[in-house]
PDB file with SEQRES, HELIX, SHEET and CRYST1 records, atoms N, CA, C and O in Angstrom:
SEQRES   1 A   75  MET ALA GLY ASN HIS ALA LEU VAL LEU ALA LEU ILE ALA          
SEQRES   2 A   75  PHE ALA VAL TYR ASN VAL ILE LYS TYR LEU LYS GLN ILE          
SEQRES   3 A   75  LEU VAL ALA LEU ALA THR ALA VAL ILE ALA PHE ALA GLY          
SEQRES   4 A   75  PHE GLY ALA VAL SER PHE PHE GLU THR VAL HIS ASP GLU          
SEQRES   5 A   75  LEU LYS PRO ALA ALA ALA THR VAL SER LEU PRO GLY PHE          
SEQRES   6 A   75  ALA ALA GLN PRO MET VAL LEU HIS ARG HIS                      
HELIX    1 AA1 ALA A    2  THR A   59  1                                  58    
CRYST1    1.000    1.000    1.000  90.00  90.00  90.00 P 1           1          
ATOM      1  N   MET A   1      -2.647  33.377  35.909  1.00  0.00           N  
ATOM      2  CA  MET A   1      -2.027  32.085  35.630  1.00  0.00           C  
ATOM      3  C   MET A   1      -2.909  31.255  34.683  1.00  0.00           C  
ATOM      4  O   MET A   1      -2.413  30.606  33.763  1.00  0.00           O  
ATOM      5  N   ALA A   2      -4.211  31.293  34.927  1.00  0.00           N  
ATOM      6  CA  ALA A   2      -5.117  30.521  34.077  1.00  0.00           C  
ATOM      7  C   ALA A   2      -5.120  31.059  32.653  1.00  0.00           C  
ATOM      8  O   ALA A   2      -5.282  30.302  31.696  1.00  0.00           O  
ATOM      9  N   GLY A   3      -4.940  32.375  32.517  1.00  0.00           N  
ATOM     10  CA  GLY A   3      -4.896  32.969  31.183  1.00  0.00           C  
ATOM     11  C   GLY A   3      -3.686  32.488  30.400  1.00  0.00           C  
ATOM     12  O   GLY A   3      -3.785  32.191  29.209  1.00  0.00           O  
ATOM     13  N   ASN A   4      -2.541  32.412  31.074  1.00  0.00           N  
ATOM     14  CA  ASN A   4      -1.327  31.926  30.413  1.00  0.00           C  
ATOM     15  C   ASN A   4      -1.477  30.461  30.014  1.00  0.00           C  
ATOM     16  O   ASN A   4      -1.028  30.041  28.947  1.00  0.00           O  
ATOM     17  N   HIS A   5      -2.119  29.694  30.896  1.00  0.00           N  
ATOM     18  CA  HIS A   5      -2.323  28.274  30.610  1.00  0.00           C  
ATOM     19  C   HIS A   5      -3.175  28.105  29.341  1.00  0.00           C  
ATOM     20  O   HIS A   5      -2.862  27.281  28.482  1.00  0.00           O  
ATOM     21  N   ALA A   6      -4.244  28.886  29.237  1.00  0.00           N  
ATOM     22  CA  ALA A   6      -5.104  28.814  28.063  1.00  0.00           C  
ATOM     23  C   ALA A   6      -4.352  29.248  26.812  1.00  0.00           C  
ATOM     24  O   ALA A   6      -4.527  28.675  25.737  1.00  0.00           O  
ATOM     25  N   LEU A   7      -3.500  30.285  26.970  1.00  0.00           N  
ATOM     26  CA  LEU A   7      -2.718  30.760  25.827  1.00  0.00           C  
ATOM     27  C   LEU A   7      -1.748  29.682  25.343  1.00  0.00           C  
ATOM     28  O   LEU A   7      -1.597  29.463  24.141  1.00  0.00           O  
ATOM     29  N   VAL A   8      -1.095  29.014  26.291  1.00  0.00           N  
ATOM     30  CA  VAL A   8      -0.154  27.952  25.936  1.00  0.00           C  
ATOM     31  C   VAL A   8      -0.892  26.820  25.217  1.00  0.00           C  
ATOM     32  O   VAL A   8      -0.414  26.299  24.209  1.00  0.00           O  
ATOM     33  N   LEU A   9      -2.057  26.447  25.747  1.00  0.00           N  
ATOM     34  CA  LEU A   9      -2.837  25.384  25.101  1.00  0.00           C  
ATOM     35  C   LEU A   9      -3.262  25.801  23.701  1.00  0.00           C  
ATOM     36  O   LEU A   9      -3.248  24.988  22.777  1.00  0.00           O  
ATOM     37  N   ALA A  10      -3.639  27.058  23.542  1.00  0.00           N  
ATOM     38  CA  ALA A  10      -4.047  27.538  22.218  1.00  0.00           C  
ATOM     39  C   ALA A  10      -2.875  27.488  21.250  1.00  0.00           C  
ATOM     40  O   ALA A  10      -3.034  27.092  20.095  1.00  0.00           O  
ATOM     41  N   LEU A  11      -1.696  27.890  21.718  1.00  0.00           N  
ATOM     42  CA  LEU A  11      -0.509  27.849  20.846  1.00  0.00           C  
ATOM     43  C   LEU A  11      -0.155  26.415  20.471  1.00  0.00           C  
ATOM     44  O   LEU A  11       0.200  26.137  19.325  1.00  0.00           O  
ATOM     45  N   ILE A  12      -0.251  25.507  21.440  1.00  0.00           N  
ATOM     46  CA  ILE A  12       0.041  24.094  21.137  1.00  0.00           C  
ATOM     47  C   ILE A  12      -0.962  23.557  20.123  1.00  0.00           C  
ATOM     48  O   ILE A  12      -0.586  22.861  19.180  1.00  0.00           O  
ATOM     49  N   ALA A  13      -2.242  23.882  20.319  1.00  0.00           N  
ATOM     50  CA  ALA A  13      -3.263  23.419  19.393  1.00  0.00           C  
ATOM     51  C   ALA A  13      -3.018  23.983  17.995  1.00  0.00           C  
ATOM     52  O   ALA A  13      -3.177  23.279  16.997  1.00  0.00           O  
ATOM     53  N   PHE A  14      -2.629  25.260  17.930  1.00  0.00           N  
ATOM     54  CA  PHE A  14      -2.348  25.884  16.631  1.00  0.00           C  
ATOM     55  C   PHE A  14      -1.151  25.213  15.962  1.00  0.00           C  
ATOM     56  O   PHE A  14      -1.164  24.968  14.755  1.00  0.00           O  
ATOM     57  N   ALA A  15      -0.116  24.917  16.749  1.00  0.00           N  
ATOM     58  CA  ALA A  15       1.073  24.256  16.200  1.00  0.00           C  
ATOM     59  C   ALA A  15       0.725  22.864  15.691  1.00  0.00           C  
ATOM     60  O   ALA A  15       1.161  22.469  14.609  1.00  0.00           O  
ATOM     61  N   VAL A  16      -0.056  22.121  16.464  1.00  0.00           N  
ATOM     62  CA  VAL A  16      -0.450  20.773  16.048  1.00  0.00           C  
ATOM     63  C   VAL A  16      -1.278  20.840  14.771  1.00  0.00           C  
ATOM     64  O   VAL A  16      -1.105  20.026  13.863  1.00  0.00           O  
ATOM     65  N   TYR A  17      -2.185  21.823  14.709  1.00  0.00           N  
ATOM     66  CA  TYR A  17      -3.007  21.996  13.507  1.00  0.00           C  
ATOM     67  C   TYR A  17      -2.135  22.252  12.280  1.00  0.00           C  
ATOM     68  O   TYR A  17      -2.356  21.672  11.217  1.00  0.00           O  
ATOM     69  N   ASN A  18      -1.147  23.122  12.440  1.00  0.00           N  
ATOM     70  CA  ASN A  18      -0.270  23.423  11.301  1.00  0.00           C  
ATOM     71  C   ASN A  18       0.562  22.213  10.904  1.00  0.00           C  
ATOM     72  O   ASN A  18       0.749  21.955   9.715  1.00  0.00           O  
ATOM     73  N   VAL A  19       1.059  21.473  11.876  1.00  0.00           N  
ATOM     74  CA  VAL A  19       1.846  20.278  11.572  1.00  0.00           C  
ATOM     75  C   VAL A  19       0.992  19.282  10.799  1.00  0.00           C  
ATOM     76  O   VAL A  19       1.448  18.693   9.819  1.00  0.00           O  
ATOM     77  N   ILE A  20      -0.248  19.095  11.244  1.00  0.00           N  
ATOM     78  CA  ILE A  20      -1.131  18.157  10.549  1.00  0.00           C  
ATOM     79  C   ILE A  20      -1.414  18.643   9.132  1.00  0.00           C  
ATOM     80  O   ILE A  20      -1.444  17.856   8.186  1.00  0.00           O  
ATOM     81  N   LYS A  21      -1.622  19.970   9.000  1.00  0.00           N  
ATOM     82  CA  LYS A  21      -1.908  20.520   7.677  1.00  0.00           C  
ATOM     83  C   LYS A  21      -0.725  20.281   6.739  1.00  0.00           C  
ATOM     84  O   LYS A  21      -0.907  19.865   5.595  1.00  0.00           O  
ATOM     85  N   TYR A  22       0.500  20.550   7.235  1.00  0.00           N  
ATOM     86  CA  TYR A  22       1.668  20.356   6.373  1.00  0.00           C  
ATOM     87  C   TYR A  22       1.959  18.881   6.158  1.00  0.00           C  
ATOM     88  O   TYR A  22       2.424  18.490   5.087  1.00  0.00           O  
ATOM     89  N   LEU A  23       1.691  18.056   7.167  1.00  0.00           N  
ATOM     90  CA  LEU A  23       1.880  16.615   6.989  1.00  0.00           C  
ATOM     91  C   LEU A  23       0.968  16.097   5.889  1.00  0.00           C  
ATOM     92  O   LEU A  23       1.357  15.238   5.098  1.00  0.00           O  
ATOM     93  N   LYS A  24      -0.250  16.629   5.846  1.00  0.00           N  
ATOM     94  CA  LYS A  24      -1.170  16.191   4.802  1.00  0.00           C  
ATOM     95  C   LYS A  24      -0.607  16.556   3.428  1.00  0.00           C  
ATOM     96  O   LYS A  24      -0.675  15.758   2.493  1.00  0.00           O  
ATOM     97  N   GLN A  25      -0.051  17.767   3.310  1.00  0.00           N  
ATOM     98  CA  GLN A  25       0.539  18.163   2.027  1.00  0.00           C  
ATOM     99  C   GLN A  25       1.737  17.285   1.688  1.00  0.00           C  
ATOM    100  O   GLN A  25       1.921  16.899   0.534  1.00  0.00           O  
ATOM    101  N   ILE A  26       2.555  16.970   2.699  1.00  0.00           N  
ATOM    102  CA  ILE A  26       3.725  16.118   2.467  1.00  0.00           C  
ATOM    103  C   ILE A  26       3.279  14.722   2.036  1.00  0.00           C  
ATOM    104  O   ILE A  26       3.858  14.127   1.127  1.00  0.00           O  
ATOM    105  N   LEU A  27       2.237  14.206   2.705  1.00  0.00           N  
ATOM    106  CA  LEU A  27       1.746  12.875   2.347  1.00  0.00           C  
ATOM    107  C   LEU A  27       1.189  12.854   0.931  1.00  0.00           C  
ATOM    108  O   LEU A  27       1.388  11.889   0.193  1.00  0.00           O  
ATOM    109  N   VAL A  28       0.491  13.924   0.554  1.00  0.00           N  
ATOM    110  CA  VAL A  28      -0.029  13.995  -0.815  1.00  0.00           C  
ATOM    111  C   VAL A  28       1.128  14.017  -1.808  1.00  0.00           C  
ATOM    112  O   VAL A  28       1.076  13.340  -2.835  1.00  0.00           O  
ATOM    113  N   ALA A  29       2.177  14.793  -1.508  1.00  0.00           N  
ATOM    114  CA  ALA A  29       3.330  14.848  -2.406  1.00  0.00           C  
ATOM    115  C   ALA A  29       4.022  13.486  -2.482  1.00  0.00           C  
ATOM    116  O   ALA A  29       4.417  13.044  -3.561  1.00  0.00           O  
ATOM    117  N   LEU A  30       4.166  12.831  -1.337  1.00  0.00           N  
ATOM    118  CA  LEU A  30       4.787  11.504  -1.331  1.00  0.00           C  
ATOM    119  C   LEU A  30       3.944  10.507  -2.115  1.00  0.00           C  
ATOM    120  O   LEU A  30       4.476   9.711  -2.889  1.00  0.00           O  
ATOM    121  N   ALA A  31       2.633  10.551  -1.914  1.00  0.00           N  
ATOM    122  CA  ALA A  31       1.765   9.634  -2.637  1.00  0.00           C  
ATOM    123  C   ALA A  31       1.855   9.878  -4.141  1.00  0.00           C  
ATOM    124  O   ALA A  31       1.862   8.935  -4.933  1.00  0.00           O  
ATOM    125  N   THR A  32       1.922  11.146  -4.523  1.00  0.00           N  
ATOM    126  CA  THR A  32       2.058  11.465  -5.947  1.00  0.00           C  
ATOM    127  C   THR A  32       3.362  10.906  -6.501  1.00  0.00           C  
ATOM    128  O   THR A  32       3.391  10.332  -7.590  1.00  0.00           O  
ATOM    129  N   ALA A  33       4.449  11.080  -5.733  1.00  0.00           N  
ATOM    130  CA  ALA A  33       5.732  10.557  -6.182  1.00  0.00           C  
ATOM    131  C   ALA A  33       5.706   9.038  -6.271  1.00  0.00           C  
ATOM    132  O   ALA A  33       6.237   8.457  -7.218  1.00  0.00           O  
ATOM    133  N   VAL A  34       5.085   8.395  -5.281  1.00  0.00           N  
ATOM    134  CA  VAL A  34       5.005   6.925  -5.297  1.00  0.00           C  
ATOM    135  C   VAL A  34       4.211   6.448  -6.505  1.00  0.00           C  
ATOM    136  O   VAL A  34       4.590   5.487  -7.174  1.00  0.00           O  
ATOM    137  N   ILE A  35       3.088   7.144  -6.779  1.00  0.00           N  
ATOM    138  CA  ILE A  35       2.276   6.755  -7.934  1.00  0.00           C  
ATOM    139  C   ILE A  35       3.060   6.946  -9.227  1.00  0.00           C  
ATOM    140  O   ILE A  35       2.995   6.115 -10.133  1.00  0.00           O  
ATOM    141  N   ALA A  36       3.811   8.061  -9.304  1.00  0.00           N  
ATOM    142  CA  ALA A  36       4.599   8.313 -10.516  1.00  0.00           C  
ATOM    143  C   ALA A  36       5.669   7.242 -10.688  1.00  0.00           C  
ATOM    144  O   ALA A  36       5.857   6.725 -11.789  1.00  0.00           O  
ATOM    145  N   PHE A  37       6.379   6.902  -9.596  1.00  0.00           N  
ATOM    146  CA  PHE A  37       7.396   5.857  -9.700  1.00  0.00           C  
ATOM    147  C   PHE A  37       6.754   4.509  -9.994  1.00  0.00           C  
ATOM    148  O   PHE A  37       7.308   3.702 -10.741  1.00  0.00           O  
ATOM    149  N   ALA A  38       5.582   4.265  -9.403  1.00  0.00           N  
ATOM    150  CA  ALA A  38       4.915   2.980  -9.625  1.00  0.00           C  
ATOM    151  C   ALA A  38       4.530   2.834 -11.088  1.00  0.00           C  
ATOM    152  O   ALA A  38       4.571   1.732 -11.635  1.00  0.00           O  
ATOM    153  N   GLY A  39       4.156   3.936 -11.724  1.00  0.00           N  
ATOM    154  CA  GLY A  39       3.803   3.876 -13.132  1.00  0.00           C  
ATOM    155  C   GLY A  39       4.959   3.381 -13.979  1.00  0.00           C  
ATOM    156  O   GLY A  39       4.759   2.650 -14.949  1.00  0.00           O  
ATOM    157  N   PHE A  40       6.186   3.787 -13.606  1.00  0.00           N  
ATOM    158  CA  PHE A  40       7.354   3.346 -14.366  1.00  0.00           C  
ATOM    159  C   PHE A  40       7.850   1.988 -13.883  1.00  0.00           C  
ATOM    160  O   PHE A  40       8.216   1.135 -14.692  1.00  0.00           O  
ATOM    161  N   GLY A  41       7.864   1.787 -12.569  1.00  0.00           N  
ATOM    162  CA  GLY A  41       8.505   0.600 -12.009  1.00  0.00           C  
ATOM    163  C   GLY A  41       7.607  -0.600 -11.851  1.00  0.00           C  
ATOM    164  O   GLY A  41       8.095  -1.725 -11.744  1.00  0.00           O  
ATOM    165  N   ALA A  42       6.282  -0.385 -11.834  1.00  0.00           N  
ATOM    166  CA  ALA A  42       5.389  -1.500 -11.530  1.00  0.00           C  
ATOM    167  C   ALA A  42       5.449  -2.569 -12.607  1.00  0.00           C  
ATOM    168  O   ALA A  42       5.404  -3.760 -12.301  1.00  0.00           O  
ATOM    169  N   VAL A  43       5.552  -2.157 -13.864  1.00  0.00           N  
ATOM    170  CA  VAL A  43       5.535  -3.134 -14.956  1.00  0.00           C  
ATOM    171  C   VAL A  43       6.724  -4.074 -14.834  1.00  0.00           C  
ATOM    172  O   VAL A  43       6.561  -5.293 -14.881  1.00  0.00           O  
ATOM    173  N   SER A  44       7.921  -3.515 -14.679  1.00  0.00           N  
ATOM    174  CA  SER A  44       9.095  -4.376 -14.581  1.00  0.00           C  
ATOM    175  C   SER A  44       9.076  -5.158 -13.275  1.00  0.00           C  
ATOM    176  O   SER A  44       9.519  -6.306 -13.237  1.00  0.00           O  
ATOM    177  N   PHE A  45       8.563  -4.545 -12.194  1.00  0.00           N  
ATOM    178  CA  PHE A  45       8.500  -5.249 -10.918  1.00  0.00           C  
ATOM    179  C   PHE A  45       7.589  -6.471 -11.023  1.00  0.00           C  
ATOM    180  O   PHE A  45       7.959  -7.564 -10.593  1.00  0.00           O  
ATOM    181  N   PHE A  46       6.391  -6.284 -11.597  1.00  0.00           N  
ATOM    182  CA  PHE A  46       5.459  -7.400 -11.684  1.00  0.00           C  
ATOM    183  C   PHE A  46       5.950  -8.443 -12.680  1.00  0.00           C  
ATOM    184  O   PHE A  46       5.696  -9.635 -12.501  1.00  0.00           O  
ATOM    185  N   GLU A  47       6.651  -8.011 -13.728  1.00  0.00           N  
ATOM    186  CA  GLU A  47       7.232  -8.997 -14.639  1.00  0.00           C  
ATOM    187  C   GLU A  47       8.264  -9.851 -13.915  1.00  0.00           C  
ATOM    188  O   GLU A  47       8.321 -11.066 -14.104  1.00  0.00           O  
ATOM    189  N   THR A  48       9.076  -9.208 -13.086  1.00  0.00           N  
ATOM    190  CA  THR A  48      10.088  -9.955 -12.325  1.00  0.00           C  
ATOM    191  C   THR A  48       9.417 -10.931 -11.374  1.00  0.00           C  
ATOM    192  O   THR A  48       9.799 -12.099 -11.304  1.00  0.00           O  
ATOM    193  N   VAL A  49       8.409 -10.451 -10.638  1.00  0.00           N  
ATOM    194  CA  VAL A  49       7.715 -11.330  -9.696  1.00  0.00           C  
ATOM    195  C   VAL A  49       7.054 -12.483 -10.449  1.00  0.00           C  
ATOM    196  O   VAL A  49       7.099 -13.628  -9.999  1.00  0.00           O  
ATOM    197  N   HIS A  50       6.446 -12.186 -11.582  1.00  0.00           N  
ATOM    198  CA  HIS A  50       5.772 -13.221 -12.357  1.00  0.00           C  
ATOM    199  C   HIS A  50       6.780 -14.272 -12.840  1.00  0.00           C  
ATOM    200  O   HIS A  50       6.510 -15.472 -12.792  1.00  0.00           O  
ATOM    201  N   ASP A  51       7.942 -13.801 -13.304  1.00  0.00           N  
ATOM    202  CA  ASP A  51       8.960 -14.747 -13.767  1.00  0.00           C  
ATOM    203  C   ASP A  51       9.477 -15.594 -12.617  1.00  0.00           C  
ATOM    204  O   ASP A  51       9.805 -16.766 -12.802  1.00  0.00           O  
ATOM    205  N   GLU A  52       9.551 -14.999 -11.424  1.00  0.00           N  
ATOM    206  CA  GLU A  52      10.023 -15.774 -10.272  1.00  0.00           C  
ATOM    207  C   GLU A  52       8.977 -16.787  -9.829  1.00  0.00           C  
ATOM    208  O   GLU A  52       9.324 -17.880  -9.383  1.00  0.00           O  
ATOM    209  N   LEU A  53       7.707 -16.437  -9.947  1.00  0.00           N  
ATOM    210  CA  LEU A  53       6.651 -17.316  -9.442  1.00  0.00           C  
ATOM    211  C   LEU A  53       6.249 -18.395 -10.441  1.00  0.00           C  
ATOM    212  O   LEU A  53       5.654 -19.401 -10.056  1.00  0.00           O  
ATOM    213  N   LYS A  54       6.567 -18.197 -11.720  1.00  0.00           N  
ATOM    214  CA  LYS A  54       6.134 -19.166 -12.733  1.00  0.00           C  
ATOM    215  C   LYS A  54       6.630 -20.587 -12.446  1.00  0.00           C  
ATOM    216  O   LYS A  54       5.822 -21.516 -12.461  1.00  0.00           O  
ATOM    217  N   PRO A  55       7.935 -20.793 -12.182  1.00  0.00           N  
ATOM    218  CA  PRO A  55       8.378 -22.167 -11.907  1.00  0.00           C  
ATOM    219  C   PRO A  55       7.709 -22.746 -10.671  1.00  0.00           C  
ATOM    220  O   PRO A  55       7.361 -23.927 -10.654  1.00  0.00           O  
ATOM    221  N   ALA A  56       7.523 -21.923  -9.625  1.00  0.00           N  
ATOM    222  CA  ALA A  56       6.894 -22.423  -8.405  1.00  0.00           C  
ATOM    223  C   ALA A  56       5.447 -22.813  -8.676  1.00  0.00           C  
ATOM    224  O   ALA A  56       4.978 -23.844  -8.193  1.00  0.00           O  
ATOM    225  N   ALA A  57       4.742 -21.994  -9.446  1.00  0.00           N  
ATOM    226  CA  ALA A  57       3.342 -22.299  -9.739  1.00  0.00           C  
ATOM    227  C   ALA A  57       3.232 -23.565 -10.574  1.00  0.00           C  
ATOM    228  O   ALA A  57       2.240 -24.285 -10.460  1.00  0.00           O  
ATOM    229  N   ALA A  58       4.230 -23.859 -11.417  1.00  0.00           N  
ATOM    230  CA  ALA A  58       4.173 -25.057 -12.252  1.00  0.00           C  
ATOM    231  C   ALA A  58       4.375 -26.316 -11.418  1.00  0.00           C  
ATOM    232  O   ALA A  58       3.858 -27.377 -11.767  1.00  0.00           O  
ATOM    233  N   THR A  59       5.127 -26.210 -10.309  1.00  0.00           N  
ATOM    234  CA  THR A  59       5.413 -27.402  -9.517  1.00  0.00           C  
ATOM    235  C   THR A  59       4.359 -27.659  -8.453  1.00  0.00           C  
ATOM    236  O   THR A  59       4.272 -28.770  -7.929  1.00  0.00           O  
ATOM    237  N   VAL A  60       3.552 -26.647  -8.122  1.00  0.00           N  
ATOM    238  CA  VAL A  60       2.524 -26.833  -7.097  1.00  0.00           C  
ATOM    239  C   VAL A  60       1.338 -27.552  -7.719  1.00  0.00           C  
ATOM    240  O   VAL A  60       0.823 -27.132  -8.755  1.00  0.00           O  
ATOM    241  N   SER A  61       0.901 -28.649  -7.076  1.00  0.00           N  
ATOM    242  CA  SER A  61      -0.280 -29.355  -7.586  1.00  0.00           C  
ATOM    243  C   SER A  61      -1.283 -29.461  -6.450  1.00  0.00           C  
ATOM    244  O   SER A  61      -0.975 -29.973  -5.374  1.00  0.00           O  
ATOM    245  N   LEU A  62      -2.473 -28.974  -6.704  1.00  0.00           N  
ATOM    246  CA  LEU A  62      -3.538 -29.096  -5.714  1.00  0.00           C  
ATOM    247  C   LEU A  62      -4.209 -30.446  -5.905  1.00  0.00           C  
ATOM    248  O   LEU A  62      -4.620 -30.773  -7.019  1.00  0.00           O  
ATOM    249  N   PRO A  63      -4.329 -31.231  -4.856  1.00  0.00           N  
ATOM    250  CA  PRO A  63      -4.929 -32.563  -5.016  1.00  0.00           C  
ATOM    251  C   PRO A  63      -6.364 -32.458  -5.518  1.00  0.00           C  
ATOM    252  O   PRO A  63      -7.162 -31.688  -4.985  1.00  0.00           O  
ATOM    253  N   GLY A  64      -6.679 -33.224  -6.528  1.00  0.00           N  
ATOM    254  CA  GLY A  64      -8.028 -33.238  -7.058  1.00  0.00           C  
ATOM    255  C   GLY A  64      -8.264 -32.225  -8.161  1.00  0.00           C  
ATOM    256  O   GLY A  64      -9.284 -32.299  -8.845  1.00  0.00           O  
ATOM    257  N   PHE A  65      -7.342 -31.268  -8.359  1.00  0.00           N  
ATOM    258  CA  PHE A  65      -7.532 -30.256  -9.393  1.00  0.00           C  
ATOM    259  C   PHE A  65      -6.482 -30.362 -10.486  1.00  0.00           C  
ATOM    260  O   PHE A  65      -6.824 -30.369 -11.668  1.00  0.00           O  
ATOM    261  N   ALA A  66      -5.210 -30.444 -10.111  1.00  0.00           N  
ATOM    262  CA  ALA A  66      -4.157 -30.412 -11.118  1.00  0.00           C  
ATOM    263  C   ALA A  66      -4.043 -31.745 -11.858  1.00  0.00           C  
ATOM    264  O   ALA A  66      -3.608 -31.776 -13.009  1.00  0.00           O  
ATOM    265  N   ALA A  67      -4.425 -32.832 -11.214  1.00  0.00           N  
ATOM    266  CA  ALA A  67      -4.241 -34.147 -11.830  1.00  0.00           C  
ATOM    267  C   ALA A  67      -5.291 -34.445 -12.884  1.00  0.00           C  
ATOM    268  O   ALA A  67      -5.122 -35.356 -13.694  1.00  0.00           O  
ATOM    269  N   GLN A  68      -6.361 -33.689 -12.877  1.00  0.00           N  
ATOM    270  CA  GLN A  68      -7.434 -33.973 -13.830  1.00  0.00           C  
ATOM    271  C   GLN A  68      -8.051 -32.659 -14.289  1.00  0.00           C  
ATOM    272  O   GLN A  68      -7.902 -31.636 -13.621  1.00  0.00           O  
ATOM    273  N   PRO A  69      -8.744 -32.681 -15.427  1.00  0.00           N  
ATOM    274  CA  PRO A  69      -9.430 -31.468 -15.855  1.00  0.00           C  
ATOM    275  C   PRO A  69     -10.547 -31.110 -14.887  1.00  0.00           C  
ATOM    276  O   PRO A  69     -11.054 -31.958 -14.153  1.00  0.00           O  
ATOM    277  N   MET A  70     -10.918 -29.842 -14.904  1.00  0.00           N  
ATOM    278  CA  MET A  70     -11.953 -29.371 -13.987  1.00  0.00           C  
ATOM    279  C   MET A  70     -13.283 -30.044 -14.316  1.00  0.00           C  
ATOM    280  O   MET A  70     -13.748 -29.997 -15.455  1.00  0.00           O  
ATOM    281  N   VAL A  71     -13.883 -30.663 -13.319  1.00  0.00           N  
ATOM    282  CA  VAL A  71     -15.181 -31.301 -13.474  1.00  0.00           C  
ATOM    283  C   VAL A  71     -16.168 -30.550 -12.597  1.00  0.00           C  
ATOM    284  O   VAL A  71     -16.008 -30.476 -11.379  1.00  0.00           O  
ATOM    285  N   LEU A  72     -17.190 -29.995 -13.235  1.00  0.00           N  
ATOM    286  CA  LEU A  72     -18.134 -29.186 -12.481  1.00  0.00           C  
ATOM    287  C   LEU A  72     -19.181 -30.038 -11.772  1.00  0.00           C  
ATOM    288  O   LEU A  72     -19.588 -29.720 -10.655  1.00  0.00           O  
ATOM    289  N   HIS A  73     -19.626 -31.134 -12.426  1.00  0.00           N  
ATOM    290  CA  HIS A  73     -20.676 -31.957 -11.835  1.00  0.00           C  
ATOM    291  C   HIS A  73     -20.143 -33.369 -11.680  1.00  0.00           C  
ATOM    292  O   HIS A  73     -19.991 -34.094 -12.663  1.00  0.00           O  
ATOM    293  N   ARG A  74     -19.863 -33.752 -10.462  1.00  0.00           N  
ATOM    294  CA  ARG A  74     -19.411 -35.116 -10.200  1.00  0.00           C  
ATOM    295  C   ARG A  74     -20.595 -35.948  -9.734  1.00  0.00           C  
ATOM    296  O   ARG A  74     -21.435 -35.488  -8.960  1.00  0.00           O  
ATOM    297  N   HIS A  75     -20.645 -37.194 -10.225  1.00  0.00           N  
ATOM    298  CA  HIS A  75     -21.760 -38.060  -9.832  1.00  0.00           C  
ATOM    299  C   HIS A  75     -21.223 -39.221  -9.029  1.00  0.00           C  
ATOM    300  O   HIS A  75     -21.992 -40.079  -8.594  1.00  0.00           O  
TER     301      HIS A  75                                                      
END                                                                             
């Protein structure tokens, strides 16, 4: 009985090892695909985000900074 138990554990460990090995390959393939799509889509995505944020950034005023030019040494 103990021999069968060890065999079952060994098979489970082997299966888990293989799943992890293939998952790593799948993750690498997914990451490659994401990087490839990001290369094409990132430029237009960031342009869209930038265009959306521009009006908001123009209306936000930080007290003490936006109302006057930057002063490094105040006396």
